[in-house]
C-alpha positions in Angstrom: -5.3 -6.1 -77.0 -1.7 -6.8 -75.7 0.1 -9.7 -74.3 1.2 -10.1 -70.6 4.7 -11.6 -69.7 3.3 -15.0 -69.7 2.2 -14.7 -73.3 -1.4 -14.7 -72.9 -3.8 -12.1 -74.4 -4.8 -9.4 -72.2 -6.9 -6.1 -72.3 -5.0 -3.0 -73.2 -2.8 -1.6 -70.6 -1.3 1.8 -71.2 2.3 2.7 -71.0 1.9 4.9 -67.9 0.0 2.0 -66.2 3.0 -0.3 -67.0 5.5 2.1 -65.6 3.4 2.7 -62.5 3.1 -1.0 -61.9 7.0 -1.5 -62.3 7.6 1.5 -60.0 5.5 0.1 -57.1 6.8 -3.4 -57.5 10.5 -2.1 -57.4 9.6 0.3 -54.5 8.1 -2.6 -52.7 11.2 -4.6 -53.0 13.5 -1.9 -52.2 11.6 -1.0 -49.0 11.9 -4.6 -47.9 15.4 -4.9 -48.8 16.2 -1.8 -46.6 14.1 -3.2 -43.7 16.0 -6.5 -43.9 19.2 -4.4 -43.3 17.5 -2.5 -40.4 16.4 -5.9 -38.9 20.1 -7.2 -39.1 21.2 -4.0 -37.3 18.6 -4.7 -34.5 16.6 -1.7 -35.5 13.3 -3.5 -36.2 11.5 -4.1 -33.1 8.9 -6.7 -34.1 8.8 -9.5 -36.8 9.6 -9.0 -40.4 7.9 -10.9 -43.1 9.2 -10.7 -46.6 7.0 -10.6 -49.7 9.9 -11.4 -52.0 8.6 -13.0 -55.1 4.9 -11.9 -54.5 5.2 -8.2 -55.4 3.1 -8.5 -58.5 0.1 -9.6 -56.4 -0.1 -6.7 -53.9 0.8 -4.2 -56.4 -1.3 -5.6 -59.3 -4.5 -6.0 -57.3 -4.4 -2.7 -55.3 -3.7 -0.8 -58.5 -7.0 -1.9 -59.9 -8.8 0.0 -57.1 -9.9 3.6 -56.9 -9.2 6.0 -54.2 -12.6 5.6 -52.6 -12.2 1.8 -52.3 -11.0 0.1 -49.1 -8.3 -2.4 -48.4 -7.2 -4.5 -45.5 -3.7 -5.7 -46.1 -1.8 -8.6 -44.4 1.7 -9.1 -43.5 3.1 -9.6 -47.1 1.1 -6.7 -48.7 3.4 -3.7 -48.2 3.0 -3.2 -52.1 -0.6 -2.6 -51.6 0.1 0.0 -48.8 2.4 1.9 -51.1 -0.1 1.9 -54.0 -2.7 3.2 -51.7 -0.4 6.1 -50.8 1.3 5.1 -47.6 4.9 6.6 -47.6 7.9 4.4 -46.9 8.7 6.5 -43.9 5.5 5.2 -42.2 6.6 1.7 -42.9 10.1 2.1 -41.6 9.0 4.0 -38.4 6.1 1.6 -37.8 8.5 -1.4 -37.8 11.2 0.5 -35.8 8.4 1.5 -33.1 9.3 5.1 -33.5 7.1 8.0 -32.1 6.6 9.4 -35.5 5.0 6.1 -36.8 1.2 5.8 -37.5 0.8 4.0 -34.1 3.3 6.4 -32.3 5.5 3.4 -31.5 2.9 1.2 -29.8 3.2 -1.6 -32.5 6.4 -2.9 -34.1 4.9 -4.6 -37.1 2.3 -4.0 -39.8 -0.8 -3.3 -37.6 -1.8 0.2 -38.6 -4.4 1.6 -40.9 -6.0 4.9 -42.0 -9.7 4.9 -41.8 -10.4 8.5 -42.6 -8.1 9.3 -45.7 -6.6 6.2 -47.3 -9.4 3.8 -46.4 -7.1 1.2 -45.0 -8.2 -1.3 -42.3 -5.4 -2.5 -40.0 -4.4 -6.1 -40.3 -5.9 -8.7 -38.0 -3.4 -11.3 -36.7 -6.1 -14.1 -36.6 -6.0 -15.3 -40.3 -9.3 -15.2 -42.0 -11.0 -12.6 -39.8 -10.5 -9.7 -42.2 -12.9 -11.6 -44.7 -16.1 -10.9 -42.7 -14.8 -7.6 -41.6 -14.3 -6.4 -45.2 -17.6 -7.9 -46.2 -19.2 -5.8 -43.6 -17.3 -2.7 -44.9 -18.6 -3.5 -48.4 -22.2 -3.9 -47.2 -22.0 -0.7 -45.1 -20.7 1.3 -48.1 -23.5 0.0 -50.4 -26.1 1.0 -47.7 -24.6 4.4 -47.4 -24.5 4.9 -51.3 -20.8 5.2 -51.4 -20.3 2.9 -54.4 -17.1 1.3 -52.9 -15.4 -2.0 -53.5 -13.3 -3.6 -50.6 -10.5 -5.9 -50.9 -8.4 -8.1 -48.6 -5.7 -10.9 -49.0 -5.4 -14.3 -47.4 -2.8 -17.1 -47.9 -3.3 -20.8 -48.8 -3.0 -21.8 -45.2 -5.4 -19.2 -44.1 -8.1 -20.6 -46.5 -8.4 -23.4 -44.1 -9.6 -21.3 -41.2 -13.2 -21.2 -40.1 -13.4 -17.4 -40.6 -12.4 -17.8 -44.3 -15.4 -19.9 -45.0 -17.9 -18.2 -42.8 -16.8 -14.8 -44.3 -17.0 -16.0 -47.8 -20.4 -17.5 -47.4 -21.6 -14.2 -45.9 -20.2 -12.2 -48.7 -21.8 -14.6 -51.2 -25.3 -14.5 -49.7 -25.1 -10.8 -49.3 -23.7 -10.2 -52.8 -21.2 -7.9 -51.2 -18.9 -5.8 -53.4 -15.9 -7.5 -52.1 -12.7 -9.0 -53.7 -10.7 -11.6 -52.0 -7.1 -12.2 -53.2 -5.9 -15.8 -52.2 -2.3 -15.8 -52.4 -1.3 -19.4 -53.0 2.4 -19.1 -52.3 2.8 -22.9 -51.8 3.6 -22.8 -48.1 1.6 -22.5 -44.9 4.7 -21.7 -42.8 6.4 -25.1 -43.4 3.4 -27.1 -44.7 3.2 -27.6 -48.4 -0.3 -26.9 -49.9 -0.8 -30.5 -51.0 -0.6 -31.5 -47.3 -3.3 -29.3 -46.1 -5.8 -28.8 -49.1 -7.2 -31.6 -51.2 -7.7 -29.5 -54.3 -4.9 -28.1 -56.6 -6.7 -24.8 -57.5 -7.9 -23.0 -54.4 -10.2 -21.0 -56.5 -12.4 -24.1 -56.1 -13.0 -22.9 -52.4 -14.8 -19.8 -53.6 -16.8 -21.6 -56.2 -18.2 -24.0 -53.5 -20.0 -20.9 -52.1 -21.2 -19.5 -55.4 -18.5 -17.0 -55.5 -17.1 -16.0 -59.0 -13.6 -17.4 -58.8 -10.6 -17.4 -61.0 -6.9 -18.5 -60.9 -4.1 -16.4 -62.3 -0.4 -16.4 -62.6 0.7 -14.4 -59.5 4.0 -13.6 -61.0 2.7 -11.9 -64.0 1.6 -8.4 -62.9 -0.3 -7.6 -66.0 -2.4 -10.8 -65.7 -3.0 -10.0 -61.9 -3.9 -6.4 -62.8 -6.3 -7.4 -65.4 -8.0 -10.1 -63.3 -8.3 -7.6 -60.4 -9.8 -4.7 -62.5 -12.3 -7.2 -64.0 -13.3 -8.4 -60.6 -13.5 -4.7 -59.2 -15.8 -3.9 -62.2 -18.0 -6.8 -61.4 -18.4 -5.9 -57.8 -19.1 -2.3 -58.5 -21.8 -3.4 -61.0 -23.6 -5.3 -58.2 -22.8 -8.7 -59.2 -21.5 -10.0 -56.0 -18.0 -11.0 -54.7 -15.0 -12.4 -56.5 -12.2 -14.6 -55.4 -8.9 -14.4 -57.3 -6.3 -17.3 -56.7 -3.0 -15.9 -57.4 -0.3 -18.7 -57.8 3.1 -17.6 -56.6 6.0 -18.7 -54.3 7.0 -17.3 -50.9 10.8 -17.0 -51.7 11.8 -16.4 -48.1 10.9 -18.1 -44.9 7.8 -17.4 -43.0 9.7 -14.6 -41.2 13.3 -13.4 -40.9 13.9 -16.1 -38.2 13.0 -19.0 -40.6 15.6 -20.1 -43.1 13.0 -22.3 -45.0 15.4 -25.2 -45.3 12.3 -27.3 -45.9 11.8 -25.9 -49.4 13.3 -28.3 -52.0 16.1 -26.7 -53.9 14.5 -27.6 -57.2 11.3 -25.8 -56.3 13.2 -22.7 -55.2 15.2 -22.7 -58.5 12.0 -23.1 -60.5 10.4 -20.0 -59.0 13.6 -17.9 -58.9 13.4 -18.3 -62.8 10.0 -16.7 -62.7 10.7 -13.7 -60.6 8.0 -11.2 -61.3 10.1 -8.1 -61.4 12.8 -9.6 -63.8 9.9 -11.0 -66.0 8.3 -7.6 -66.3 11.4 -5.9 -67.1 11.8 -8.3 -70.0 8.3 -7.5 -71.0 8.8 -3.7 -70.9 11.9 -3.9 -72.9 10.6 -6.5 -75.4 7.5 -4.4 -76.1 9.5 -1.2 -76.3 7.5 0.3 -73.4 10.7 1.8 -71.9 14.4 2.3 -72.6 17.4 2.5 -70.3 16.7 6.1 -69.5 13.2 5.5 -68.3 14.4 2.7 -66.1 17.2 4.8 -64.6 14.7 7.5 -63.8 12.5 5.1 -61.9 15.5 3.8 -60.0 16.8 7.2 -59.1 13.2 8.2 -57.9 13.0 5.3 -55.8 16.6 5.8 -54.3 16.0 9.5 -53.5 12.7 8.7 -51.8 14.1 5.9 -49.6 17.2 8.0 -48.7 15.0 10.8 -47.4 12.4 8.6 -45.6 15.1 6.4 -44.1 16.8 9.5 -42.6 13.5 10.6 -41.3 13.0 7.2 -39.5 16.5 6.9 -38.2 16.4 10.4 -36.7 12.9 10.0 -35.3 12.6 9.6 -31.5 11.3 6.7 -29.5 8.0 7.2 -27.8 8.0 8.8 -24.2 7.1 6.4 -21.4 3.9 8.2 -20.5 2.5 7.5 -24.0 1.9 3.8 -22.7 -1.1 4.8 -20.6 -2.6 7.1 -23.4 -5.1 6.0 -26.1 -6.0 2.7 -24.4 -9.6 3.7 -24.3 -11.4 6.3 -26.5 -12.3 9.2 -24.2 -13.9 11.6 -26.8 -10.7 11.7 -29.0 -12.6 11.3 -32.1 -16.1 10.8 -33.5 -17.5 8.1 -35.6 -20.1 9.2 -38.0 -21.6 7.5 -41.2 -20.8 9.2 -44.3 -24.0 9.2 -46.4 -23.8 9.5 -50.1 -27.5 9.2 -50.7 -30.7 10.2 -49.0 -31.5 8.3 -45.8 -35.1 8.1 -47.1 -33.9 5.4 -49.6 -33.2 3.0 -47.0 -35.8 3.8 -44.3 -39.6 3.1 -44.4 -41.7 3.4 -46.4 -39.4 3.3 -49.3 -37.4 0.3 -48.1 -40.3 -1.7 -46.6 -41.2 -5.1 -48.0 -43.9 -7.6 -47.3 -43.0 -9.8 -44.3 -43.0 -13.1 -46.4 -40.6 -14.9 -48.7 -41.0 -15.9 -52.3 -39.6 -19.4 -52.6 -38.8 -20.5 -56.1 -37.2 -23.9 -55.4 -38.5 -26.2 -52.7 -35.3 -28.0 -52.4 -36.3 -31.5 -53.6 -33.8 -34.0 -55.1 -33.4 -33.7 -58.8 -31.7 -36.5 -60.6 -31.3 -34.4 -63.8 -29.0 -31.8 -62.1 -25.1 -32.3 -62.1 -25.3 -32.7 -58.3 -27.7 -35.7 -58.8 -25.2 -37.6 -60.8 -23.0 -38.6 -57.9 -22.8 -41.6 -55.6 -26.2 -40.9 -54.3 -27.8 -41.2 -57.8 -26.7 -44.9 -57.9 -29.0 -45.7 -55.1 -32.5 -46.8 -56.3 -35.4 -44.5 -55.3 -39.1 -44.5 -55.7 -40.6 -43.1 -58.9 -42.0 -40.2 -57.0 -38.6 -39.2 -55.5 -36.9 -39.4 -58.8 -39.3 -37.3 -60.8 -38.2 -33.8 -61.7 -39.7 -31.2 -59.4 -41.4 -28.4 -61.2 -43.4 -26.7 -58.6 -44.7 -23.2 -59.0 -43.3 -20.5 -56.9 -45.0 -20.2 -53.6 -45.2 -17.5 -51.1 -44.3 -18.7 -47.5 -46.1 -16.1 -45.2 -44.3 -15.0 -42.1 -47.6 -15.1 -40.1 -46.0 -14.4 -36.9 -44.7 -11.0 -38.1 -47.6 -8.9 -39.6 -47.1 -5.6 -41.4 -44.0 -4.4 -42.8 -40.2 -4.8 -42.1 -37.3 -2.7 -43.1 -34.7 -3.9 -45.6 -33.2 -3.5 -49.0 
């Protein structure tokens, strides 16, 4: 056992894992620092959204995944892209709309993915929509025998969208191997959490759907990593989805155009003192995990990488005009085929067939002895028959209109 930067006990994390986590957090911040300079030079074509102060979340969660697993990042998850293997040059060229970018200059923000190699689903601007999408990816992977876990991120404001709740309910009922990271960064654009959600811990929103949910210090990368790897293990074991609420603070405005003057100065100072990178540096030093030489090696490695990739991006051409009409429709440019990792016979009749009837264990009657029966409704007098504990044997509800067999798992 070891302690995380916040002093809590945590499962063992190796020295190399600690150094990797620091490298990716520092790389995350350095990439964004460079893009801010490019933005001010008018070289960034689209919007620029900072994850300053939230690096521990993207890095700590993505680092808990395996290569085969799938992610769908949002605008403040550059750290997850870097952990997954996306080089900084792809991030630079994408935001600069260069021909060498993943979208060949057709998009100027973070809307790109890699379905074939890195297993990255492109962001969807409509907040919450990635939750049902990644639930579907998780279900498909299970059906194909791929033994994968999927992960996406959502903000506190996005947790109030309809897609968030519909998607989470779908994941719960299907017991999908899906991890949802809820980044509670205190602000939905300019609206504080307390003005748009009636609960303090947004993890409660997951529990409402029967999803295993925890809250964690989002500025403690060890705590985030440990929570994420426990969630991934639970999903891979077939125990259903997990929601992790990571409490943090968005240290910049919604985007570069937003000065965030609505944030109280005292609140900003409070979170500045809890910067995730500075905290982790103290942890690494205090626990003798590194020394000045090791830190310098990481900084030099990052500087060399960014210098090379920035030069590549700066020297890359803009896309040719004729590219605009290409790739609008798929005209045989690629094939989409399922990657089976188990015999198809396991999920087709007769092996997958079940009787067309339901086993109903609970008939849904009111039970005053349960916690849910102790609320305001329990104060109303009811007939003796209605207040008795229901203990009816399981019954089989026959689907008479559908005789024979039906396929399923």
